[in-house]
C-alpha positions as CSV (number, residue, x, y, z in Angstrom):
1,M,-5.1,9.7,-17.5
2,R,-5.3,12.4,-14.9
3,I,-7.5,12.2,-11.9
4,V,-10.0,15.0,-12.0
5,K,-10.2,15.7,-8.3
6,Y,-8.9,14.5,-5.0
7,I,-11.0,13.8,-1.9
8,V,-9.6,13.1,1.5
9,L,-12.0,11.7,4.1
10,L,-10.9,11.5,7.7
11,G,-11.0,7.9,9.0
12,L,-11.2,6.4,5.5
13,V,-8.6,5.4,3.0
14,S,-7.2,8.6,1.4
15,C,-4.6,9.6,-1.1
16,S,-2.1,10.0,1.7
17,S,-2.5,6.4,3.0
18,P,0.7,4.4,2.6
19,A,0.7,1.1,0.8
20,K,1.2,-2.0,2.9
21,K,4.8,-3.1,2.8
22,D,3.8,-6.6,1.8
23,A,1.7,-5.4,-1.1
24,L,4.4,-3.2,-2.7
25,L,6.7,-5.3,-4.9
26,F,8.8,-2.7,-6.5
27,S,8.9,0.7,-8.2
28,F,9.1,0.9,-11.9
29,P,12.3,2.3,-13.6
30,K,12.2,6.1,-14.3
31,K,11.5,5.5,-18.0
32,I,8.1,4.0,-17.1
33,K,6.3,6.9,-15.5
34,E,2.8,6.4,-17.0
35,V,2.2,2.7,-17.0
36,S,-1.2,2.0,-18.5
37,G,-1.3,-1.7,-18.9
38,I,0.4,-4.8,-17.6
39,K,0.2,-8.5,-18.5
40,T,1.7,-11.8,-17.6
41,T,1.9,-14.8,-20.0
42,A,2.4,-18.5,-19.5
43,N,5.4,-18.6,-21.8
44,S,7.4,-15.8,-20.2
45,N,8.7,-14.8,-16.7
46,L,8.4,-11.1,-17.6
47,I,5.6,-8.7,-16.8
48,W,4.8,-6.9,-20.1
49,A,3.9,-3.2,-19.7
50,I,2.9,-0.3,-21.9
51,Q,2.5,3.4,-21.4
52,D,-0.2,5.7,-22.6
53,S,-0.4,8.8,-24.9
54,G,2.7,10.9,-25.3
55,N,5.1,8.0,-24.8
56,P,7.0,5.8,-27.2
57,N,5.4,2.9,-29.2
58,E,7.2,0.4,-27.0
59,I,6.4,-2.7,-24.9
60,Y,8.6,-3.3,-21.8
61,G,9.4,-6.7,-20.3
62,I,9.9,-6.2,-16.6
63,D,11.6,-8.8,-14.5
64,Q,10.8,-9.8,-11.0
65,N,13.2,-7.2,-9.6
66,G,11.5,-4.4,-11.4
67,S,14.2,-3.9,-14.1
68,V,13.5,-3.5,-17.8
69,S,14.8,-6.7,-19.2
70,K,13.3,-6.1,-22.7
71,T,12.2,-3.1,-24.7
72,I,10.3,-3.8,-27.9
73,S,9.5,-1.0,-30.4
74,V,6.3,-1.6,-32.5
75,T,7.3,-0.2,-35.8
76,N,3.8,0.0,-37.4
77,A,1.7,1.2,-34.5
78,E,1.7,4.8,-33.3
79,N,1.0,5.3,-29.6
80,I,-2.1,7.5,-30.0
81,D,-3.4,6.5,-26.6
82,W,-2.3,2.9,-25.6
83,E,-4.4,2.1,-22.5
84,D,-4.2,-1.6,-21.9
85,I,-2.4,-4.8,-22.9
86,T,-3.6,-8.4,-22.8
87,S,-2.8,-11.8,-24.3
88,D,-4.4,-14.9,-25.6
89,K,-3.8,-18.5,-24.5
90,E,-0.8,-18.8,-26.9
91,G,0.9,-15.9,-25.3
92,N,0.4,-13.4,-28.2
93,L,0.1,-9.9,-26.9
94,Y,-2.5,-7.3,-27.9
95,I,-2.2,-3.6,-27.4
96,G,-5.4,-1.6,-26.9
97,D,-5.1,1.8,-28.6
98,F,-8.5,3.0,-27.6
99,G,-8.0,5.8,-25.1
100,N,-10.6,8.4,-26.0
101,N,-10.7,11.1,-23.4
102,D,-12.8,13.5,-25.5
103,N,-15.0,10.7,-27.0
104,D,-14.2,12.0,-30.5
105,R,-11.9,9.3,-31.9
106,K,-12.8,7.4,-35.0
107,D,-9.6,5.4,-35.2
108,L,-9.9,3.0,-32.2
109,A,-7.6,0.0,-32.7
110,I,-6.1,-3.2,-31.3
111,Y,-2.7,-4.5,-32.4
112,K,-1.5,-8.1,-32.3
113,I,2.1,-8.9,-31.4
114,N,3.1,-12.5,-32.2
115,N,4.7,-14.2,-29.2
116,K,7.4,-15.6,-31.5
117,N,8.7,-12.0,-32.0
118,L,9.0,-11.0,-28.3
119,E,12.7,-11.7,-28.3
120,Q,13.3,-9.0,-30.9
121,S,13.9,-5.3,-30.2
122,E,11.7,-4.2,-33.1
123,V,8.6,-5.9,-34.3
124,A,5.7,-5.1,-36.7
125,S,2.2,-6.0,-35.4
126,E,0.9,-9.1,-37.1
127,Y,-2.5,-7.4,-37.7
128,K,-4.7,-4.5,-36.7
129,I,-8.3,-4.5,-35.6
130,T,-10.3,-1.4,-35.8
131,F,-13.8,-0.9,-34.3
132,N,-16.5,1.5,-33.4
133,Y,-19.3,1.6,-30.8
134,P,-22.7,1.5,-32.7
135,E,-24.4,3.4,-29.8
136,Q,-22.2,6.4,-30.4
137,T,-23.6,8.7,-33.1
138,D,-22.0,12.0,-32.2
139,F,-18.2,12.7,-32.0
140,P,-18.1,13.9,-29.2
141,P,-21.5,13.1,-27.7
142,N,-23.4,15.3,-25.2
143,K,-21.4,15.8,-22.0
144,K,-24.0,13.6,-20.2
145,E,-23.2,10.7,-22.6
146,L,-19.4,10.5,-22.6
147,F,-19.4,6.7,-22.3
148,Y,-16.9,5.8,-25.0
149,D,-13.5,6.1,-23.5
150,C,-11.9,2.8,-22.7
151,E,-8.9,1.7,-20.6
152,G,-9.5,-2.0,-19.9
153,F,-9.9,-5.2,-21.9
154,F,-9.0,-8.8,-22.1
155,E,-9.1,-11.7,-24.6
156,M,-11.1,-14.8,-24.2
157,N,-12.2,-17.5,-26.7
158,N,-11.0,-15.4,-29.7
159,H,-12.9,-12.3,-28.6
160,F,-12.0,-9.1,-26.8
161,N,-14.1,-7.9,-23.9
162,L,-13.9,-4.1,-23.2
163,F,-15.0,-2.2,-20.2
164,T,-15.5,1.5,-20.9
165,K,-14.4,4.5,-18.9
166,N,-17.3,6.8,-18.0
167,R,-16.4,10.5,-18.4
168,S,-20.0,11.8,-18.3
169,K,-21.3,14.8,-16.5
170,N,-23.2,13.6,-13.4
171,F,-21.0,10.5,-13.2
172,D,-23.0,7.5,-11.8
173,G,-20.4,4.7,-12.1
174,T,-21.9,3.1,-15.3
175,T,-19.4,1.1,-17.3
176,F,-20.4,-0.5,-20.6
177,L,-19.2,-4.0,-21.5
178,Y,-18.5,-4.5,-25.2
179,K,-17.4,-7.6,-27.2
180,I,-15.2,-7.6,-30.4
181,P,-14.0,-10.6,-32.4
182,N,-10.2,-11.2,-32.5
183,T,-10.0,-11.1,-36.2
184,P,-8.3,-8.5,-38.4
185,G,-10.6,-5.9,-40.0
186,N,-13.1,-3.3,-39.0
187,H,-15.8,-4.4,-36.5
188,Q,-18.8,-3.0,-34.7
189,A,-18.5,-3.6,-31.0
190,V,-21.4,-5.5,-29.5
191,L,-22.9,-4.2,-26.2
192,L,-23.2,-7.1,-23.7
193,G,-24.4,-5.1,-20.7
194,K,-23.8,-2.3,-18.2
195,F,-22.5,-2.3,-14.7
196,K,-22.6,0.4,-12.0
197,T,-19.7,0.7,-9.7
198,C,-20.5,3.8,-7.5
199,S,-21.0,7.5,-7.9
200,D,-17.6,8.7,-6.7
201,Y,-15.5,9.3,-9.9
202,D,-12.2,9.1,-8.1
203,S,-12.8,5.7,-6.6
204,C,-15.2,4.2,-9.2
205,V,-14.0,5.0,-12.7
206,I,-12.7,1.9,-14.5
207,T,-9.0,2.1,-15.6
208,S,-8.2,-1.6,-16.4
209,A,-9.6,-5.1,-16.7
210,A,-8.3,-8.6,-16.6
211,I,-9.4,-12.3,-16.6
212,S,-7.8,-15.1,-14.6
213,Q,-6.0,-17.9,-16.3
214,D,-8.8,-20.4,-15.6
215,H,-11.4,-17.9,-16.9
216,K,-13.3,-18.1,-13.6
217,K,-12.6,-14.5,-12.4
218,V,-12.8,-11.1,-14.0
219,A,-11.3,-8.0,-12.3
220,I,-12.0,-4.4,-13.1
221,L,-9.9,-1.7,-11.5
222,G,-10.6,1.7,-9.9
223,H,-8.1,4.0,-8.1
224,D,-8.7,2.4,-4.7
225,T,-11.1,-0.4,-5.4
226,V,-11.2,-3.6,-7.5
227,W,-14.4,-5.4,-8.5
228,V,-14.1,-9.2,-9.0
229,F,-16.8,-11.2,-10.9
230,E,-17.2,-14.9,-10.3
231,N,-19.7,-17.7,-10.9
232,F,-20.6,-16.5,-14.4
233,S,-21.4,-18.5,-17.4
234,G,-19.5,-18.1,-20.7
235,D,-19.0,-14.4,-21.3
236,N,-22.0,-13.3,-19.2
237,F,-19.7,-11.8,-16.6
238,L,-22.1,-9.2,-15.3
239,N,-24.6,-11.8,-14.2
240,G,-22.1,-13.5,-12.0
241,K,-21.4,-12.8,-8.3
242,V,-19.5,-9.5,-7.9
243,T,-17.5,-8.4,-4.9
244,S,-15.9,-5.0,-4.4
245,Y,-12.6,-5.0,-2.5
246,Q,-11.0,-2.0,-0.8
247,L,-7.3,-1.6,-1.8
248,D,-4.9,-0.3,0.9
249,N,-4.0,3.0,-0.7
250,F,-5.4,5.6,-3.1
251,S,-3.3,6.3,-6.2
252,Q,-3.7,6.7,-9.9
253,K,-4.0,2.9,-10.5
254,E,-4.1,2.2,-14.2
255,A,-3.3,-1.5,-14.7
256,V,-4.3,-4.9,-13.4
257,C,-3.6,-8.5,-14.4
258,F,-3.7,-11.9,-12.7
259,K,-0.4,-13.3,-11.4
260,D,-2.3,-16.5,-10.9
261,N,-6.0,-17.5,-10.4
262,A,-5.9,-16.1,-6.8
263,T,-3.5,-13.2,-7.0
264,L,-3.5,-9.8,-8.7
265,F,-0.7,-7.5,-9.9
266,I,-1.8,-3.8,-9.9
267,A,0.2,-0.9,-11.1
268,D,-0.1,2.9,-10.7
269,E,1.5,5.7,-12.6
270,I,3.4,8.5,-11.1
271,D,1.3,11.5,-9.9
272,K,2.5,14.5,-8.0
273,K,-0.3,14.3,-5.4
274,T,-0.6,10.5,-4.9
275,G,2.9,9.3,-5.6
276,G,2.8,6.0,-7.5
277,G,5.0,4.4,-10.2
278,N,4.8,1.1,-8.3
279,L,3.7,-2.6,-8.8
280,Y,1.7,-4.2,-6.1
281,E,0.7,-7.8,-5.4
282,Y,-2.6,-8.7,-3.7
283,V,-4.1,-12.1,-2.8
284,I,-7.7,-11.5,-3.5
285,S,-8.9,-13.5,-0.4
286,D,-6.8,-11.3,1.8
287,L,-8.5,-8.0,0.7
288,K,-11.3,-6.4,2.7
289,T,-14.7,-6.2,1.1
290,K,-16.2,-2.8,0.5
291,E,-19.8,-2.0,1.2
């Protein structure tokens, strides 16, 4: 999704700041201009990627050199606004079609892609999950209550955890954490809690989410910041210790996943003002904390 405004502050990280050479792994091929989600799985050496609205209903398998090794067309799932991709412990993939810029959608969905079908060029999703947010009663709500867009989720213990993208007037950094069962059918999302990032939309709007392989870290992504939750119990992520880390460049970052329990992959989409179209690798312990 497009960044609303751009702020350049002298002496601080800005949209013109170059990425560190050791963080940039590769640039995505030209066909992947609007990457919106990335995911690694234990049973594949590929990085699975999707693009958002206006792009084909395809999943891309990217190899370690940045080449598209696999393109999979999902035959029964239209790309209305695919915003993130995740997996379960068996390596099945899930596509989050829940982008909702105007907060007026009533067809929010998640599609399961069986890991046994990832060698094929065309697949049908195994099942579809639809859901709604019970707290939303108007479509769209008041401009001060545009809380129901979403660009980040992950699967844990047969449930999905979704972090919403706040598009409200007078943005204050609030993201909602919702939970949905990983079973076919229509569900009401359960609100688990709220978390405030910061009041600068450009830096603090949430564009992706991920959980580490050992389920001990959760990361949520902004355009130049990543928040990492640790020392939580069960799915009570928001009550754990949270650390905000400053990334080394400002760009339209749209996707995060864990390479391993200590390392993040982060991707940005191409934007005329901030560049992008790249995959970066960050060791969490090497990042600078942000006050």
